[in-house]
C-alpha positions as CSV (number, residue, x, y, z in Angstrom):
1,X,0.0,0.1,0.0
2,X,2.8,2.3,1.0
3,X,5.4,1.0,-1.5
4,X,5.1,3.9,-3.7
5,X,6.3,6.1,-0.9
6,X,9.6,4.3,-0.3
7,X,11.7,6.9,-2.5
8,X,10.6,9.7,-0.1
9,X,11.9,8.1,3.0
10,X,15.5,8.3,3.5
11,X,17.3,5.1,4.4
12,X,19.4,5.0,7.4
13,X,23.2,5.2,6.7
14,X,24.8,1.8,6.4
15,X,26.8,0.7,9.2
16,X,30.4,-0.5,9.3
17,X,31.0,-4.1,8.5
18,X,32.7,-5.9,10.9
19,X,36.4,-6.5,10.2
20,X,36.9,-9.8,8.4
21,X,38.7,-12.5,9.8
22,X,41.4,-14.9,8.4
23,X,42.7,-12.2,5.9
24,X,45.9,-12.9,4.2
25,X,48.9,-10.7,5.0
26,X,49.1,-7.6,2.9
27,X,51.3,-7.6,0.0
28,X,54.3,-5.3,0.6
29,X,54.5,-2.5,-1.9
30,X,58.2,-2.3,-3.0
31,X,58.6,-0.2,-6.2
32,X,61.5,-1.3,-8.6
33,X,64.6,0.8,-8.5
34,X,66.5,-0.4,-11.5
35,X,68.3,2.7,-12.8
36,X,71.3,2.1,-14.9
37,X,73.8,4.9,-15.5
38,X,76.0,5.6,-18.5
39,X,78.5,8.3,-18.8
40,X,77.7,11.2,-21.3
41,X,80.7,10.2,-23.8
42,X,81.6,6.6,-23.4
43,X,84.4,5.5,-25.5
44,X,83.3,2.5,-27.6
45,X,86.2,0.1,-28.9
46,X,85.5,-1.2,-32.2
47,X,87.6,-4.2,-31.5
48,X,87.7,-5.6,-28.0
49,X,90.7,-7.5,-28.9
50,X,93.1,-7.7,-31.6
51,X,91.5,-9.2,-34.8
52,X,88.0,-9.7,-32.9
53,X,85.2,-7.5,-33.7
54,X,82.3,-6.6,-31.2
55,X,79.0,-8.5,-31.6
56,X,76.2,-6.9,-33.5
57,X,73.4,-5.7,-31.3
58,X,70.8,-7.8,-32.9
59,X,73.1,-11.0,-32.4
60,X,73.1,-10.0,-28.6
61,X,69.3,-9.8,-28.4
62,X,68.6,-12.8,-30.6
63,X,70.7,-14.9,-28.3
64,X,68.0,-14.6,-25.6
65,X,66.2,-17.7,-25.9
66,X,64.2,-17.3,-22.7
67,X,64.5,-13.5,-21.8
68,X,63.0,-13.8,-18.1
69,X,65.9,-16.1,-17.3
70,X,68.9,-14.7,-19.4
71,X,68.5,-11.0,-19.5
72,X,71.1,-9.1,-17.3
73,X,72.5,-5.8,-17.3
74,X,74.7,-6.1,-20.2
75,X,71.7,-6.2,-22.5
76,X,70.8,-2.7,-21.3
77,X,74.3,-1.6,-21.5
78,X,74.3,-2.8,-25.4
79,X,71.3,-0.6,-25.8
80,X,72.8,2.2,-24.1
81,X,70.0,2.6,-21.6
82,X,70.5,5.8,-19.3
83,X,67.7,6.5,-16.6
84,X,67.1,9.8,-15.4
85,X,64.8,9.3,-12.1
86,X,62.4,11.6,-10.4
87,X,62.0,13.8,-13.4
88,X,59.7,17.0,-13.1
89,X,57.1,17.8,-15.6
90,X,59.5,20.6,-17.2
91,X,62.2,17.8,-17.5
92,X,59.6,15.3,-18.9
93,X,58.3,17.5,-21.6
94,X,61.0,18.7,-24.0
95,X,59.1,21.9,-25.1
96,X,57.1,23.7,-22.4
97,X,55.7,26.3,-24.7
98,X,52.6,24.2,-25.4
99,X,51.9,23.7,-21.8
100,X,49.5,26.0,-19.7
101,X,50.4,27.7,-16.6
102,X,49.4,25.0,-14.1
103,X,50.3,27.1,-11.1
104,X,47.7,29.8,-12.3
105,X,45.3,27.3,-13.0
106,X,45.6,25.6,-9.6
107,X,44.8,29.1,-7.9
108,X,42.1,29.8,-10.2
109,X,38.3,29.1,-9.1
110,X,35.9,27.6,-11.6
111,X,34.2,31.2,-12.0
112,X,37.2,32.7,-13.3
113,X,38.5,29.7,-15.5
114,X,37.0,31.3,-18.7
115,X,39.0,34.4,-18.3
116,X,41.0,35.3,-21.3
117,X,44.1,35.7,-19.3
118,X,43.7,32.5,-17.5
119,X,42.3,30.0,-20.2
120,X,44.9,28.4,-22.6
121,X,43.7,26.4,-25.5
122,X,46.0,26.2,-28.3
123,X,45.1,24.5,-31.6
124,X,46.1,20.9,-31.7
125,X,47.5,18.9,-34.8
126,X,44.0,17.8,-35.9
127,X,42.8,21.4,-36.1
128,X,40.7,21.3,-32.8
129,X,41.3,23.3,-29.5
130,X,42.8,21.9,-26.7
131,X,40.7,21.5,-23.5
132,X,40.8,24.6,-21.3
133,X,41.0,25.4,-17.5
134,X,37.3,24.5,-16.9
135,X,38.0,20.9,-17.7
136,X,41.1,20.8,-15.8
137,X,39.6,22.3,-12.7
138,X,36.7,19.9,-12.8
139,X,39.0,16.9,-13.0
140,X,41.1,18.2,-10.2
141,X,38.2,18.9,-7.9
142,X,36.9,15.6,-8.5
143,X,40.2,13.7,-8.1
144,X,40.7,15.6,-4.7
145,X,37.6,14.0,-3.1
146,X,38.3,11.8,-0.2
147,X,38.2,8.2,-1.0
148,X,35.5,7.3,1.7
149,X,33.1,9.8,0.3
150,X,33.9,8.8,-3.5
151,X,33.5,5.1,-2.6
152,X,30.2,5.8,-0.9
153,X,28.9,7.6,-4.1
154,X,30.0,4.8,-6.2
155,X,27.9,2.3,-3.9
156,X,25.1,4.9,-3.6
157,X,25.4,5.0,0.2
158,X,23.4,7.7,1.8
159,X,25.8,10.3,3.4
160,X,25.7,10.9,7.2
161,X,23.3,13.7,8.2
162,X,24.7,17.3,7.5
163,X,26.9,16.1,4.7
164,X,26.2,17.0,1.3
165,X,26.4,14.1,-1.4
166,X,29.6,14.4,-3.4
167,X,29.4,14.6,-7.3
168,X,32.1,12.7,-9.0
169,X,31.4,13.8,-12.6
170,X,33.7,12.5,-15.1
171,X,35.7,10.5,-12.7
172,X,32.8,8.1,-11.7
173,X,34.3,5.2,-13.5
174,X,37.8,5.7,-12.2
175,X,36.7,5.7,-8.5
176,X,34.3,2.8,-9.4
177,X,37.6,1.0,-10.6
178,X,39.6,2.1,-7.6
179,X,36.9,0.8,-5.0
180,X,37.4,-2.5,-6.6
181,X,41.0,-2.4,-5.5
182,X,40.1,-2.0,-1.9
183,X,39.5,-5.5,-1.5
184,X,43.2,-6.4,-2.4
185,X,45.2,-3.3,-1.1
186,X,45.0,-1.1,1.9
187,X,44.0,2.4,1.4
188,X,47.2,4.3,1.8
189,X,45.7,7.7,2.2
190,X,44.6,6.8,5.7
191,X,47.0,7.3,8.5
192,X,45.4,4.4,10.5
193,X,44.8,1.0,9.2
194,X,41.5,0.7,7.4
195,X,40.5,-2.1,9.5
196,X,41.7,-4.8,11.7
197,X,42.9,-7.8,9.7
198,X,43.8,-11.2,10.8
199,X,47.5,-10.4,11.2
200,X,47.0,-7.4,13.2
201,X,45.3,-7.7,16.7
202,X,42.4,-5.3,17.3
203,X,43.1,-2.7,20.0
204,X,40.6,-0.4,21.6
205,X,37.9,-2.8,21.0
206,X,35.9,-5.0,23.6
207,X,34.8,-8.5,23.2
208,X,31.6,-7.4,21.5
209,X,33.6,-5.7,18.7
210,X,32.4,-2.3,19.9
211,X,34.9,0.7,19.6
212,X,35.6,3.2,22.4
213,X,35.5,5.9,19.7
214,X,31.8,6.8,18.8
215,X,32.8,8.8,15.6
216,X,34.8,5.7,14.4
217,X,31.9,3.4,14.9
218,X,29.8,5.7,12.6
219,X,32.3,5.8,9.7
220,X,32.0,3.5,6.8
221,X,35.3,2.0,5.9
222,X,36.4,-0.5,3.3
223,X,38.4,-3.4,4.5
224,X,40.9,-5.7,2.7
225,X,39.7,-9.2,2.2
226,X,42.5,-10.6,0.1
227,X,46.2,-10.2,-0.7
228,X,47.3,-7.9,-3.4
229,X,49.2,-10.3,-5.3
230,X,46.0,-12.2,-5.9
231,X,44.3,-9.3,-7.4
232,X,43.2,-10.1,-11.1
233,X,45.3,-8.4,-13.9
234,X,42.4,-6.8,-15.4
235,X,41.6,-4.5,-12.4
236,X,44.8,-2.7,-12.8
237,X,44.3,-2.5,-16.5
238,X,40.9,-1.0,-16.2
239,X,41.8,1.3,-13.4
240,X,44.8,2.9,-15.5
241,X,42.6,3.0,-18.7
242,X,39.8,4.7,-17.0
243,X,42.3,7.3,-15.3
244,X,44.0,8.3,-18.8
245,X,40.4,8.5,-20.3
246,X,40.0,11.5,-18.2
247,X,42.6,13.4,-20.2
248,X,43.0,11.6,-23.6
249,X,39.4,12.1,-24.6
250,X,39.4,15.7,-24.6
251,X,42.5,15.6,-26.6
252,X,40.7,13.3,-29.4
253,X,42.5,10.3,-28.6
254,X,41.6,6.8,-27.6
255,X,43.4,3.8,-25.9
256,X,43.4,0.5,-27.6
257,X,45.5,-2.3,-29.2
258,X,44.0,-4.5,-32.1
259,X,47.1,-6.3,-32.8
260,X,49.9,-8.0,-30.7
261,X,52.6,-5.5,-30.1
262,X,55.8,-6.9,-31.3
263,X,59.5,-5.6,-31.4
264,X,60.9,-6.8,-34.6
265,X,64.6,-7.1,-35.1
266,X,66.6,-8.4,-38.1
267,X,70.2,-9.9,-37.8
268,X,72.7,-7.9,-39.9
269,X,73.9,-9.2,-43.2
270,X,77.3,-10.6,-42.8
271,X,80.1,-9.0,-44.7
272,X,81.6,-12.1,-46.6
273,X,83.0,-12.8,-50.1
274,X,80.6,-11.5,-52.9
275,X,81.1,-14.8,-54.7
276,X,79.8,-16.7,-51.6
277,X,76.0,-16.5,-51.1
278,X,75.2,-15.1,-47.6
279,X,72.6,-16.8,-45.6
280,X,69.2,-15.3,-45.2
281,X,68.6,-12.7,-42.5
282,X,66.9,-14.1,-39.2
283,X,64.0,-12.4,-38.2
284,X,62.7,-12.5,-34.5
285,X,60.4,-10.5,-32.3
286,X,59.9,-9.7,-28.6
287,X,56.1,-9.4,-27.7
288,X,54.6,-7.0,-25.0
289,X,51.4,-6.7,-23.5
290,X,51.1,-2.9,-23.8
291,X,48.4,-0.9,-25.3
292,X,48.7,2.3,-27.3
293,X,47.2,5.8,-27.4
294,X,45.9,6.7,-30.9
295,X,44.5,9.9,-32.4
296,X,41.0,9.5,-33.5
297,X,40.1,10.2,-37.1
298,X,38.4,13.7,-37.7
299,X,36.5,12.8,-40.7
300,X,33.1,10.9,-40.3
301,X,33.6,8.0,-42.6
302,X,37.2,7.2,-41.1
303,X,35.8,7.3,-37.5
304,X,33.1,5.1,-38.4
305,X,35.2,2.6,-40.0
306,X,37.4,2.7,-36.9
307,X,40.4,4.2,-38.5
308,X,43.0,5.5,-35.9
309,X,46.4,7.5,-36.3
310,X,49.6,7.3,-34.3
311,X,50.5,5.8,-31.9
312,X,51.1,8.6,-29.4
313,X,52.3,6.8,-26.5
314,X,52.4,3.4,-24.9
315,X,50.3,2.3,-21.9
316,X,52.0,-0.7,-20.1
317,X,50.3,-2.1,-16.8
318,X,52.4,-4.8,-15.3
319,X,51.4,-7.2,-12.6
320,X,54.6,-8.1,-11.0
321,X,54.6,-7.6,-7.1
322,X,57.7,-9.4,-5.7
323,X,60.3,-6.6,-6.1
324,X,63.4,-6.2,-3.7
325,X,64.0,-6.2,-0.9
326,X,61.4,-8.9,-0.4
327,X,61.5,-10.1,-3.9
328,X,64.2,-11.1,-6.5
329,X,66.7,-8.7,-7.7
330,X,66.0,-9.7,-11.3
331,X,62.6,-8.5,-11.2
332,X,63.4,-5.0,-11.2
333,X,65.6,-5.4,-14.2
334,X,63.0,-7.4,-16.2
335,X,60.3,-4.7,-15.3
336,X,62.7,-2.0,-16.8
337,X,63.1,-4.2,-19.9
338,X,59.5,-4.4,-20.4
339,X,59.0,-0.7,-20.4
340,X,62.1,-0.3,-22.7
341,X,60.4,-2.8,-25.1
342,X,57.2,-0.9,-25.1
343,X,58.9,2.2,-26.0
344,X,61.0,0.5,-28.8
345,X,57.6,-0.8,-30.1
346,X,56.1,2.5,-30.2
347,X,58.8,4.3,-31.8
348,X,59.0,1.4,-34.5
349,X,55.3,1.7,-35.1
350,X,55.7,5.6,-35.5
351,X,58.6,5.0,-38.1
352,X,56.2,3.1,-40.3
353,X,54.7,6.3,-41.8
354,X,54.8,6.1,-45.6
355,X,56.2,2.6,-45.7
356,X,54.7,-0.6,-47.1
357,X,54.7,-3.8,-44.8
358,X,57.2,-6.4,-45.9
359,X,55.6,-9.8,-45.1
360,X,58.3,-11.9,-43.4
361,X,59.0,-15.2,-45.1
362,X,57.3,-14.1,-48.5
363,X,58.9,-16.1,-51.4
364,X,60.9,-18.2,-49.1
365,X,61.5,-21.8,-49.5
366,X,59.7,-22.7,-46.1
367,X,56.7,-20.7,-47.1
368,X,56.4,-21.8,-50.6
369,X,57.2,-25.6,-50.8
370,X,55.1,-28.3,-49.5
371,X,55.9,-30.2,-46.4
372,X,57.0,-33.8,-46.3
373,X,59.1,-33.7,-49.2
374,X,56.3,-32.5,-51.5
375,X,53.9,-35.3,-50.6
376,X,50.3,-35.0,-49.6
377,X,50.8,-36.6,-46.3
378,X,48.4,-38.6,-44.4
379,X,45.8,-38.2,-41.4
380,X,46.9,-36.1,-38.4
381,X,45.7,-35.6,-35.1
382,X,42.1,-36.7,-34.3
383,X,41.9,-37.8,-37.9
384,X,44.5,-40.6,-37.2
385,X,42.7,-41.2,-33.9
386,X,39.4,-41.6,-35.5
387,X,40.5,-44.1,-38.1
388,X,42.4,-46.2,-35.6
389,X,39.3,-46.4,-33.4
390,X,36.9,-47.2,-36.5
391,X,39.5,-50.0,-37.6
392,X,39.1,-51.7,-34.1
393,X,35.3,-51.4,-34.1
394,X,35.3,-53.0,-37.6
395,X,37.5,-55.8,-36.6
396,X,35.5,-56.7,-33.5
397,X,32.2,-56.4,-35.2
398,X,33.1,-58.3,-38.4
399,X,31.9,-55.7,-40.7
400,X,32.7,-56.9,-44.2
401,X,31.6,-53.6,-45.9
402,X,34.1,-51.5,-44.1
403,X,36.2,-49.8,-46.5
404,X,40.0,-50.3,-46.3
405,X,42.2,-48.0,-44.1
406,X,44.2,-46.8,-47.2
407,X,41.0,-45.5,-49.0
408,X,39.7,-43.7,-45.9
409,X,43.1,-42.4,-45.2
410,X,43.5,-41.0,-48.6
411,X,39.9,-39.4,-48.6
412,X,40.6,-37.7,-45.3
413,X,44.0,-36.4,-46.6
414,X,42.3,-34.9,-49.6
415,X,39.8,-33.2,-47.4
416,X,36.8,-35.4,-48.3
417,X,34.4,-36.7,-45.5
418,X,35.0,-40.2,-44.4
419,X,31.4,-41.2,-44.6
420,X,28.8,-40.5,-47.3
421,X,25.3,-41.1,-47.3
422,X,23.8,-44.0,-49.2
423,X,22.9,-43.9,-52.9
424,X,19.4,-44.7,-52.2
425,X,18.2,-41.2,-50.8
426,X,19.5,-37.8,-49.2
427,X,20.7,-37.7,-45.7
428,X,17.4,-36.0,-44.7
429,X,15.5,-38.9,-46.1
430,X,17.7,-41.5,-44.4
431,X,17.4,-39.8,-41.1
432,X,13.7,-39.8,-41.3
433,X,13.5,-43.4,-42.0
434,X,15.8,-44.2,-39.0
435,X,13.3,-42.4,-36.7
436,X,10.6,-44.6,-35.2
437,X,6.9,-43.9,-36.4
438,X,5.3,-44.8,-32.9
439,X,3.7,-42.0,-31.2
440,X,4.5,-43.3,-27.8
441,X,8.1,-42.2,-28.5
442,X,8.5,-38.8,-26.8
443,X,12.4,-38.3,-27.4
444,X,13.5,-37.8,-31.0
445,X,17.1,-37.8,-32.0
446,X,18.5,-34.2,-33.0
447,X,18.8,-33.5,-36.7
448,X,22.4,-33.7,-37.9
449,X,24.3,-30.5,-37.7
450,X,25.0,-28.5,-40.7
451,X,28.7,-28.7,-41.7
452,X,30.8,-25.9,-40.7
453,X,31.8,-23.2,-43.1
454,X,35.4,-22.5,-43.5
455,X,38.4,-24.5,-43.5
456,X,39.2,-27.2,-40.8
457,X,42.1,-26.8,-38.5
458,X,44.1,-29.7,-40.2
459,X,43.4,-28.3,-43.6
460,X,44.8,-25.0,-42.6
461,X,47.7,-26.7,-41.2
462,X,48.3,-28.4,-44.5
463,X,48.3,-25.2,-46.4
464,X,51.8,-23.7,-47.1
465,X,52.0,-19.9,-46.6
466,X,54.1,-17.2,-44.9
467,X,53.2,-15.8,-41.6
468,X,50.2,-13.5,-41.2
469,X,50.6,-9.7,-41.5
470,X,51.1,-7.8,-38.1
471,X,50.4,-4.3,-39.2
472,X,46.9,-3.1,-38.4
473,X,45.1,-2.4,-41.4
474,X,42.9,0.3,-39.7
475,X,45.9,2.2,-38.3
476,X,47.3,4.9,-40.0
477,X,50.7,4.8,-38.6
478,X,52.4,8.3,-38.2
479,X,54.8,10.0,-35.9
480,X,52.5,12.7,-34.4
481,X,54.2,15.3,-32.4
482,X,57.8,14.5,-33.4
483,X,60.3,17.4,-33.6
484,X,61.4,18.3,-37.1
485,X,65.0,18.0,-38.1
486,X,66.3,15.8,-35.2
487,X,67.6,12.4,-35.4
488,X,65.5,10.9,-32.7
489,X,62.0,10.3,-31.4
490,X,60.8,11.0,-28.0
491,X,58.3,8.2,-26.9
492,X,56.2,8.5,-23.9
493,X,55.2,5.3,-21.7
494,X,52.6,5.4,-19.2
495,X,53.7,2.6,-16.7
496,X,51.8,1.2,-13.8
497,X,52.5,-1.2,-10.9
498,X,50.6,-2.0,-7.7
499,X,48.4,0.8,-7.4
500,X,50.8,3.2,-8.9
501,X,51.4,5.0,-12.0
502,X,54.6,6.7,-13.4
503,X,55.3,8.3,-16.9
504,X,58.4,8.0,-18.8
505,X,59.9,9.6,-21.8
506,X,62.3,7.7,-23.9
507,X,64.5,9.2,-26.6
508,X,64.9,6.7,-29.4
509,X,67.6,7.3,-31.9
510,X,66.9,6.8,-35.5
511,X,70.4,5.1,-35.9
512,X,69.3,2.5,-33.2
513,X,66.0,1.7,-35.2
514,X,68.2,1.2,-38.3
515,X,70.5,-1.1,-36.4
516,X,67.6,-3.2,-35.2
517,X,66.2,-3.5,-38.7
518,X,69.6,-5.2,-39.8
519,X,71.9,-2.1,-40.6
520,X,75.7,-2.9,-40.0
521,X,76.9,-1.9,-36.6
522,X,80.6,-1.5,-37.4
523,X,81.5,1.5,-35.2
524,X,80.0,0.1,-31.8
525,X,77.3,1.9,-30.2
526,X,77.2,4.9,-32.6
527,X,73.8,5.9,-31.7
528,X,74.9,7.0,-28.3
529,X,72.5,6.7,-25.4
530,X,69.0,5.5,-25.2
531,X,68.0,8.1,-22.4
532,X,65.1,7.7,-20.1
533,X,63.2,10.3,-18.1
534,X,60.9,8.9,-15.3
535,X,58.6,10.7,-13.0
536,X,58.1,9.6,-9.5
537,X,55.5,6.8,-8.7
538,X,52.0,8.5,-8.0
539,X,49.6,6.5,-5.7
540,X,46.2,6.4,-7.0
541,X,44.8,6.1,-3.4
542,X,46.3,9.4,-2.5
543,X,44.2,12.4,-3.7
544,X,47.1,14.8,-4.0
545,X,49.2,12.2,-6.1
546,X,46.5,11.4,-8.5
547,X,45.8,14.9,-9.2
548,X,49.4,15.4,-9.8
549,X,49.5,12.5,-12.1
550,X,46.6,13.9,-14.0
551,X,48.5,17.2,-14.5
552,X,51.6,15.3,-15.8
553,X,49.4,13.2,-18.1
554,X,47.8,16.5,-19.4
555,X,51.2,18.0,-20.2
556,X,52.3,14.8,-22.0
557,X,49.0,15.0,-24.3
558,X,49.4,18.7,-24.7
559,X,53.0,18.2,-26.0
560,X,52.2,15.1,-28.1
561,X,49.2,16.7,-29.7
562,X,50.5,20.1,-30.4
563,X,50.4,21.6,-33.8
564,X,53.7,21.5,-35.6
565,X,54.0,24.4,-38.1
566,X,56.6,22.7,-40.3
567,X,54.2,19.8,-41.3
568,X,55.8,17.1,-39.5
569,X,53.4,14.8,-37.3
570,X,50.9,14.7,-40.0
571,X,51.3,11.3,-41.6
572,X,50.9,10.5,-45.4
573,X,48.7,7.7,-46.5
574,X,50.4,4.2,-45.5
575,X,50.8,1.9,-48.6
576,X,49.0,-1.3,-47.9
577,X,49.0,-4.6,-50.0
578,X,45.2,-4.9,-50.4
579,X,45.1,-8.2,-51.9
580,X,46.9,-9.7,-49.0
581,X,45.5,-7.6,-46.2
582,X,42.0,-8.9,-46.9
583,X,43.1,-12.3,-45.8
584,X,44.4,-11.2,-42.3
585,X,41.4,-12.2,-40.4
586,X,39.6,-10.9,-37.4
587,X,41.4,-12.4,-34.5
588,X,42.3,-9.0,-32.8
589,X,45.8,-9.6,-31.3
590,X,48.1,-12.0,-33.0
591,X,48.8,-15.5,-31.6
592,X,50.5,-15.4,-28.3
593,X,53.8,-16.9,-29.0
594,X,56.9,-16.8,-26.8
595,X,59.2,-13.9,-26.7
596,X,62.2,-14.1,-29.0
597,X,60.5,-16.2,-31.7
598,X,62.9,-16.7,-34.6
599,X,62.1,-17.3,-38.3
600,X,64.2,-17.1,-41.4
601,X,63.1,-15.3,-44.4
């Protein structure tokens, strides 16, 4: 009767849940501290000893059969990695002229954000205007909300009497993903523990679980129920993506990865006697689990077709939690290598502007000649198992009409079905004859399934063809925001570990990309250093840290999307082999093969 009035009566505030029991110990948060340093001008000896040349860079990298077990500091030294830790925003962004005055914006109220002296909206590389102070202040105000109030708004918990409900605005998705982390990580913004866990004895509490502090009894806290190393990997990925979308969307960018990111390297052609044919180059790759920030297309048709441009930066969330001093020393080194690989992949993709993809293994002997010495081969896999079981059944039952094994195996090898319907009628008619005509029968056998359209898995294996394409046909590869007239490309990597985020800028020399593509390396490390600038680690649970991380991400996007007057940063149309690209398939990311896969082509 009074059910329609339930929305008028305010519900009582939810009480705090009792602290859970038997909670695992918290996972220690130890951030990696691998920071290799190289001198500014390191003398490189061409020959380490008399008559012995230094190994090529690709030979050093291709010697890694199991990178997680074999990589060490010497591989980073071969690349010339030099890390500058705790970089400020001015050090992270090469050109500060495209950045707004964040100090003035932080001291501005939202009513004065549209002032001509305060607002700063330069033109971007796609012809649109950058977001202004209104958007920045709105995001900053939402990110500075207390965690308990924000989580209460996510769960739609009625605030306490006298408190106004908070409005999360654009940050609702971010706080929803951050709230999901509270079941695995303690809220580091609180000076005291969020709740008494099983490994910390409760203090100031009686046997009934009542606290002496009445104010503490009314607060609604979020308690950890599991260890951080048991958190699903997609939680961190979704949190980082929702945080970056707060900034990237207003800069007309999106975060995605439709193909498996791979760093392709090619062995150098050995200098030998011209009369002796040189062996084929060895191609290999190192895969990565990163995503990319792309610029969305401006015209309607391209945007509707899903065409993107870039990439602009790499997004690399990683899920390792056992760093020193409690973990292994190698984990910090491996984590830095993953960041370097993500940066090199981004630089390699940006360098594809105006180029045509060269299919690895095209016209090679292993991609053109049939297997088994040119023969058709026999049944494989389940085909052979089916034939063996059928032969055994025929022997036991004494079926004289069973065709010989050779006939069936040859039919299967040619791709024909092993069984054919009788000549007296169609399969549908024969199935109807087999069914009983009695009305007392209630359960009828199902109709035979329609044959699958497409190629069977074994028939696809029998086909001889080179590996599939790796370039995304819906990506217009271009180096957006690259400086004109320089021999390097500044690549940004947004890195995330635990519940922290850090932003890197990696200066990738063009000469290094040429060496990775198989160019000779006779003068040692002639590309100099692979310099890295890294910010400090920002904690998503701390409001001041996530607001500062938003400011750094804003500066990175403002620099990467700035308008370059000399025309660089605007890519040309990429040449695509259309007759081959139509055969790529729709599998999204490529097959997940191990790092360091080697192929000859």
